[in-house]
ZAMARGU-4260 file (C-alpha; in steps of 0.2 Angstrom, whole numbers, plus 5000, padded with zeros to 4 digits):
<rodrens>
0) 5000/5000/5000 | 5006/5018/4997 | 5012/5027/5012 | 5013/5045/5005 | 5000/5056/4997
5) 5000/5058/4978 | 5006/5075/4973 | 4993/5089/4972 | 4976/5081/4969 | 4964/5088/4956
10) 4954/5102/4962 | 4937/5093/4962 | 4945/5078/4972 | 4939/5077/4991 | 4954/5067/4998
15) 4945/5066/5015 | 4932/5054/5008 | 4937/5037/5001 | 4934/5034/4983 | 4930/5017/4974
20) 4944/5019/4961 | 4957/5024/4974 | 4952/5010/4986 | 4954/4998/4972 | 4971/5006/4968
25) 4976/5002/4986 | 4971/4984/4984 | 4982/4983/4969 | 4997/4990/4977 | 4995/5007/4968
30) 5001/5024/4974 | 4987/5035/4968 | 4977/5035/4984 | 4975/5045/5000 | 4974/5041/5019
35) 4955/5040/5018 | 4956/5026/5005 | 4970/5017/5014 | 4959/5017/5030 | 4944/5009/5021
40) 4956/4997/5013 | 4963/4992/5030 | 4945/4990/5037 | 4941/4979/5022 | 4956/4968/5025
45) 4950/4965/5043 | 4934/4957/5035 | 4943/4949/5020 | 4961/4947/5022 | 4963/4940/5004
50) 4955/4955/4996 | 4971/4961/4987 | 4972/4944/4979 | 4953/4945/4973 | 4957/4962/4966
55) 4972/4955/4956 | 4961/4940/4951 | 4949/4953/4944 | 4963/4962/4935 | 4969/4945/4927
60) 4951/4942/4922 | 4950/4958/4913 | 4966/4954/4903 | 4960/4937/4898 | 4943/4944/4892
65) 4951/4958/4882 | 4963/4946/4874 | 4948/4934/4870 | 4938/4948/4862 | 4952/4956/4852
70) 4960/4940/4846 | 4946/4928/4845 | 4930/4938/4843 | 4938/4951/4832 | 4932/4966/4842
75) 4941/4982/4837 | 4933/4994/4849 | 4931/4994/4867 | 4920/5005/4879 | 4927/5002/4897
80) 4914/5009/4909 | 4920/5013/4927 | 4938/5010/4921 | 4946/5016/4937 | 4964/5022/4938
85) 4977/5016/4926 | 4986/5000/4931 | 4999/4988/4923 | 4991/4980/4908 | 4977/4992/4903
90) 4964/4988/4890 | 4971/4998/4876 | 4988/4990/4879 | 4981/4972/4879 | 4969/4975/4864
95) 4982/4984/4853 | 4995/4971/4856 | 4982/4959/4848 | 4976/4971/4835 | 4985/4987/4832
100) 4974/5002/4830 | 4960/4995/4841 | 4950/5010/4848 | 4947/5011/4867 | 4936/5024/4877
105) 4938/5024/4896 | 4924/5031/4906 | 4924/5035/4924 | 4916/5049/4935 | 4931/5051/4947
110) 4941/5067/4941 | 4958/5059/4947 | 4955/5045/4934 | 4953/5058/4921 | 4969/5067/4926
115) 4980/5051/4927 | 4972/5043/4911 | 4974/5058/4900 | 4993/5059/4906 | 4995/5041/4901
120) 4986/5043/4884 | 4994/5060/4879 | 5001/5054/4863 | 4988/5040/4859 | 4975/5045/4846
125) 4966/5028/4846 | 4962/5030/4865 | 4953/5043/4876 | 4946/5045/4894 | 4929/5053/4897
130) 4922/5059/4913 | 4904/5053/4914 | 4892/5045/4926 | 4886/5027/4923 | 4869/5032/4930
135) 4867/5043/4915 | 4870/5031/4900 | 4863/5042/4887 | 4876/5055/4892 | 4890/5042/4889
140) 4882/5036/4872 | 4880/5054/4866 | 4897/5060/4872 | 4906/5068/4857 | 4923/5060/4863
145) 4915/5043/4863 | 4907/5046/4846 | 4925/5050/4839 | 4931/5033/4842 | 4916/5021/4845
150) 4906/5017/4829 | 4890/5009/4837 | 4886/5002/4820 | 4900/4990/4822 | 4903/4977/4836
155) 4909/4984/4853 | 4917/4976/4868 | 4907/4983/4883 | 4917/4981/4899 | 4909/4984/4916
160) 4922/4977/4928 | 4919/4980/4947 | 4907/4994/4944 | 4889/4988/4944 | 4890/4982/4962
165) 4892/5001/4966 | 4875/5005/4959 | 4861/5002/4971 | 4845/4993/4966 | 4836/5009/4966
170) 4847/5015/4951 | 4840/5000/4941 | 4858/4994/4936 | 4850/4980/4925 | 4840/4993/4916
175) 4856/5004/4913 | 4865/4989/4906 | 4850/4985/4894 | 4849/5003/4888 | 4867/5003/4883
180) 4867/4985/4876 | 4852/4990/4865 | 4863/5003/4856 | 4876/4990/4852 | 4878/4981/4835
185) 4875/4962/4834 | 4891/4953/4838 | 4895/4965/4852 | 4900/4958/4869 | 4897/4962/4887
190) 4909/4958/4901 | 4905/4960/4919 | 4913/4957/4936 | 4903/4959/4951 | 4903/4956/4970
195) 4892/4941/4974 | 4884/4934/4989 | 4882/4915/4987 | 4869/4913/5001 | 4866/4897/5010
200) 4877/4887/4997 | 4892/4894/5006 | 4886/4901/5023 | 4904/4907/5029 | 4906/4916/5012
205) 4889/4924/5014 | 4893/4930/5031 | 4908/4939/5025 | 4899/4946/5010 | 4885/4954/5022
210) 4899/4961/5033 | 4908/4969/5019 | 4892/4976/5012 | 4888/4985/5028 | 4906/4992/5029
215) 4905/4998/5011 | 4889/5006/5014 | 4895/5015/5030 | 4911/5022/5022 | 4908/5023/5003
220) 4889/5024/5002 | 4889/5010/4989 | 4893/4992/4987 | 4880/4978/4984 | 4884/4959/4985
225) 4871/4952/4973 | 4865/4934/4971 | 4870/4924/4955 | 4852/4927/4949 | 4853/4945/4951
230) 4870/4946/4942 | 4864/4935/4928 | 4849/4947/4924 | 4862/4959/4917 | 4865/4947/4903
235) 4846/4945/4898 | 4844/4943/4879 | 4863/4939/4877 | 4872/4922/4874 | 4884/4918/4888
240) 4901/4912/4883 | 4908/4897/4892 | 4910/4894/4906 | 4896/4906/4910 | 4895/4915/4927
245) 4910/4909/4938 | 4922/4916/4951 | 4934/4927/4941 | 4949/4916/4942 | 4939/4901/4934
250) 4935/4911/4918 | 4947/4903/4906 | 4962/4904/4917 | 4979/4906/4909 | 4996/4900/4913
255) 5002/4917/4918 | 4989/4920/4931 | 4996/4923/4949 | 4982/4928/4960 | 4977/4915/4973
260) 4961/4921/4982 | 4955/4912/4997 | 4937/4914/5004 | 4934/4930/4994 | 4937/4919/4978
265) 4918/4915/4979 | 4912/4933/4982 | 4919/4940/4965 | 4911/4933/4949 | 4912/4937/4931
270) 4905/4932/4914 | 4905/4937/4896 | 4891/4937/4884 | 4888/4940/4865 | 4874/4950/4858
275) 4865/4939/4845
</rodrens>
């Protein structure tokens, strides 16, 4: 974990309150976080000591998905919603290694993501970062910067990693996903990772999920560990790719994977589906 404050935060950043993207950055061993983020991460580790391994497993899942969509499905444009802070092995780097010229738009509502993302992409005309809120999907779909790189008449790789569980039920996340997917061309793919509460199938894991959910609501104001059935609803009308909805390390694991989650392994699931 980072021990010192990042230099001069953007003016709109409230460093006294933890942020989703910065707490995730702590879990990945990043340096773009503040004391409030590290404190929440510390409390989360009391509940789930292997949470950093789960975060790394999610990152490895993202890499495998992007390689699959770029190399096997022929996807040449990606829309990454809730992209978070840049980390080793970003979507554009992975996709463009498979297919040079692949276009990528990152979207996040945290201003610090915009600052760091634009610094990373200063000389890249096939990739951009847009500040927008997932709860306003039409704002994203109609954003001029999105329109410059994403052709909605062609298949899109829609990535929603570790973001939908920060939308409450009242925001109708399944409806938001449906509205975005409805704009995508046939052959597009949706990839989701999400916190999951396995219920009575795994009582010990379920108890951890409930405790973590309370902590996140108290400190972040968001965080929803949904059931498998609730998560599968995001893929209504789409064709799930094998192996379906599984813990993220189990989705087509590769020889380079290193994360070894423990109990938290069962509270982070993911899937990929194709629009027919």
